[in-house]
C-alpha positions, -999 to 999 in steps of 0.1 A, spaced: -90 -78 -286 -120 -79 -310 -107 -108 -330 -101 -128 -298 -137 -122 -287 -149 -132 -321 -130 -165 -319 -144 -173 -285 -179 -167 -295 -178 -184 -329 -207 -209 -335 -196 -241 -352 -219 -263 -373 -220 -298 -358 -240 -329 -368 -242 -365 -357 -242 -390 -385 -238 -420 -362 -252 -425 -327 -247 -457 -306 -279 -478 -303 -295 -466 -335 -300 -481 -369 -296 -517 -357 -261 -513 -342 -251 -512 -306 -221 -491 -314 -204 -472 -343 -166 -469 -344 -136 -462 -367 -147 -431 -387 -134 -423 -422 -146 -395 -445 -140 -385 -481 -155 -359 -505 -169 -375 -536 -163 -360 -571 -198 -345 -568 -189 -327 -536 -210 -349 -515 -195 -362 -483 -193 -399 -475 -189 -408 -438 -179 -445 -432 -178 -463 -399 -179 -498 -384 -215 -507 -374 -211 -531 -345 -242 -551 -340 -240 -567 -306 -217 -544 -286 -188 -519 -288 -163 -547 -289 -137 -549 -317 -147 -585 -325 -180 -600 -336 -208 -591 -361 -195 -558 -376 -204 -542 -409 -189 -513 -429 -216 -487 -431 -219 -454 -449 -239 -421 -446 -241 -394 -472 -243 -356 -469 -253 -334 -498 -250 -302 -478 -214 -302 -466 -219 -323 -435 -248 -303 -420 -273 -332 -424 -269 -369 -433 -290 -393 -452 -301 -429 -445 -275 -455 -435 -262 -479 -461 -243 -512 -456 -213 -512 -479 -195 -544 -467 -208 -573 -447 -190 -605 -437 -220 -627 -425 -219 -627 -388 -181 -620 -388 -162 -587 -390 -158 -564 -419 -141 -532 -408 -113 -507 -409 -127 -488 -439 -100 -470 -459 -117 -451 -487 -101 -429 -514 -116 -409 -543 -96 -411 -575 -90 -376 -589 -70 -386 -620 -66 -414 -645 -92 -435 -665 -114 -439 -635 -115 -403 -622 -143 -400 -596 -142 -437 -586 -142 -444 -549 -119 -473 -539 -125 -489 -505 -101 -512 -489 -111 -530 -457 -103 -560 -436 -123 -591 -425 -120 -618 -399 -141 -645 -383 -167 -635 -356 -148 -652 -328 -113 -641 -339 -102 -616 -313 -70 -595 -319 -51 -612 -291 -61 -647 -304 -49 -637 -338 -16 -624 -324 -11 -656 -305 -15 -676 -337 -46 -694 -324 -69 -685 -353 -70 -705 -386 -59 -685 -416 -94 -686 -431 -108 -667 -400 -78 -644 -395 -74 -609 -408 -78 -608 -446 -79 -578 -470 -106 -569 -495 -112 -541 -520 -143 -528 -538 -152 -497 -557 -181 -474 -566 -185 -454 -598 -216 -435 -587 -204 -416 -556 -210 -445 -533 -246 -453 -541 -237 -488 -554 -206 -509 -550 -188 -536 -568 -186 -570 -552 -157 -572 -527 -125 -588 -541 -99 -604 -518 -63 -591 -522 -47 -607 -491 -21 -626 -511 -8 -594 -526 -5 -573 -495 -1 -595 -464 31 -615 -457 25 -651 -446 42 -645 -412 21 -615 -403 -7 -622 -378 -28 -591 -369 -35 -568 -398 -54 -535 -401 -58 -508 -428 -54 -471 -418 -81 -463 -401 -93 -432 -419 -91 -421 -455 -64 -433 -479 -49 -411 -506 -41 -409 -543 -8 -391 -551 -10 -359 -572 26 -349 -577 58 -362 -592 66 -395 -610 42 -415 -589 11 -393 -595 -20 -415 -596 -7 -441 -571 -31 -452 -544 -14 -452 -509 -31 -471 -481 -12 -471 -447 -16 -503 -427 -2 -522 -398 5 -557 -388 20 -579 -360 49 -602 -361 53 -636 -345 72 -634 -312 108 -644 -306 111 -675 -284 86 -675 -256 78 -638 -257 43 -626 -253 29 -623 -289 4 -597 -278 31 -573 -268 32 -540 -286 69 -545 -295 57 -569 -322 36 -542 -340 49 -531 -374 38 -508 -401 36 -510 -439 18 -495 -468 -4 -509 -497 3 -494 -531 -16 -496 -564 -6 -480 -597 -36 -491 -617 -66 -476 -598 -68 -505 -574 -68 -535 -598 -34 -549 -585 -16 -542 -552 17 -546 -536 35 -539 -503 56 -507 -502 77 -498 -472 78 -521 -442 89 -508 -408 95 -536 -383 116 -527 -353 106 -550 -324 130 -532 -300 103 -516 -278 113 -481 -288 91 -471 -317 66 -498 -327 44 -487 -356 7 -491 -352 -23 -473 -368 -10 -450 -394 -23 -420 -415 -7 -403 -445 -7 -371 -465 11 -359 -496 32 -328 -493 35 -302 -522 71 -313 -529 59 -349 -536 70 -364 -503 45 -386 -485 42 -378 -447 33 -407 -425 22 -403 -388 16 -433 -366 4 -443 -332 30 -460 -310 30 -473 -275 67 -479 -266 96 -463 -249 101 -434 -273 91 -399 -261 53 -395 -265 28 -416 -283 34 -404 -319 60 -411 -345 64 -400 -381 84 -407 -413 87 -395 -449 89 -412 -483 104 -397 -514 93 -425 -537 56 -426 -532 56 -449 -502 79 -476 -517 106 -469 -491 111 -445 -461 138 -419 -460 144 -430 -424 125 -454 -401 97 -439 -380 111 -416 -353 94 -400 -322 73 -369 -329 71 -355 -293 57 -323 -307 23 -340 -309 9 -348 -274 -18 -375 -275 -28 -406 -256 -24 -440 -274 -50 -435 -302 -55 -433 -339 -53 -398 -354 -56 -383 -389 -35 -360 -411 -46 -339 -441 -27 -315 -463 -48 -285 -473 -31 -281 -507 -37 -243 -507 -25 -229 -484 5 -251 -477 -6 -263 -442 -5 -299 -429 -33 -307 -403 -34 -333 -376 -65 -343 -356 -65 -362 -323 -71 -360 -286 -46 -337 -269 -47 -352 -233 -14 -371 -228 -31 -401 -211 -68 -401 -217 -88 -402 -249 -102 -367 -245 -98 -331 -257 -102 -334 -294 -79 -309 -311 -67 -300 -346 -31 -290 -348 -13 -275 -378 22 -276 -393 37 -250 -416 69 -270 -422 57 -303 -435 52 -320 -401 85 -310 -384 69 -287 -358 33 -283 -347 9 -257 -332 -26 -259 -318 -51 -245 -343 -85 -256 -331 -97 -271 -298 -131 -288 -300 -139 -292 -263 -127 -311 -232 -150 -341 -236 -140 -377 -241 -129 -382 -278 -110 -409 -296 -106 -418 -333 -110 -391 -360 -106 -383 -397 -102 -350 -416 -116 -339 -450 -114 -308 -471 -150 -298 -478 -144 -267 -499 -121 -237 -502 -133 -223 -469 -141 -253 -448 -125 -285 -433 -146 -313 -418 -137 -333 -387 -154 -367 -382 -146 -380 -347 -157 -403 -319 -170 -384 -289 -197 -382 -262 -205 -366 -228 -195 -396 -207 -179 -419 -233 -158 -413 -264 -179 -440 -282 -214 -426 -278 -214 -409 -312 -195 -403 -343 -199 -365 -347 -191 -342 -377 -178 -306 -372 -173 -279 -398 -142 -258 -392 -133 -226 -411 -100 -229 -429 -91 -193 -418 -90 -206 -383 -65 -233 -391 -39 -214 -411 
């Protein structure tokens, strides 16, 4: 009884690194967060200049916290594409190899007027379509290298729409592929015959791999199944202690629920089986995040828990590598959408997520959650 009362009355530390209508941006979306080698937290987002729309003048922006996410410093623009779009930040901190501590950031770009549907319909010239870029920082994100395009290495010519993650990427720690950078991504296929090219059945998933700290890249697994059952979309990944990589994806098709998952035993090069439904995770159609705690052996999943609406942000946990799930932490019943998870220290996990009183896109908020509550 006493422990239950304590849980209900716990006070959580919450901060707001990004608020719509501030800092020269009408809206902030697509959160990603990593812990730098120094322990500082770096929160990335899309800063959308004119509106909350997915298309237009959009920058990749960054805020830094030196106190575990309690407060945040001044905003910093990391990637800008003129008046076009630079977005879908996928950062990863290298923890091994010759560039230990380096932060590698993959992101995508497109022309200002190139909407997702226009790209899917094949109406956008290649130069204005979705293209992939990488840059890095060797000083915990204070300065960044010039962006370098890698589209030719990681995007097949037939693919139309293209997006990295959203959320953090990862560098593998275990087994023969230790050191490999793994960046989940998704794409769309051209339609068959006169089919609608904007249909979700033409969504597909793949992964970007680098074995040299981000200098060169290649495509790993590709999951294309335009059958309307499981159609892979925004995907997140975590490494399990046995060296397998666990992938969890958003899907909007005929399979049970809106989540699907898959495993790789070769560092993301191939999947053991294609993505299959994961009906144990109830969510609306939305991006979510996974994070393995390392110690203890617990896999976390963050995302809205309402089956239809983007609301009820919840952290769920798995003790068996993603086979079954339990609710570990419910934030509140407010609107909520995209999210990302980060291990702050031995005792604390951070949740960076879109939320607001009357809209899921009013703020990007950060919440500190005790590990003891999640295991």
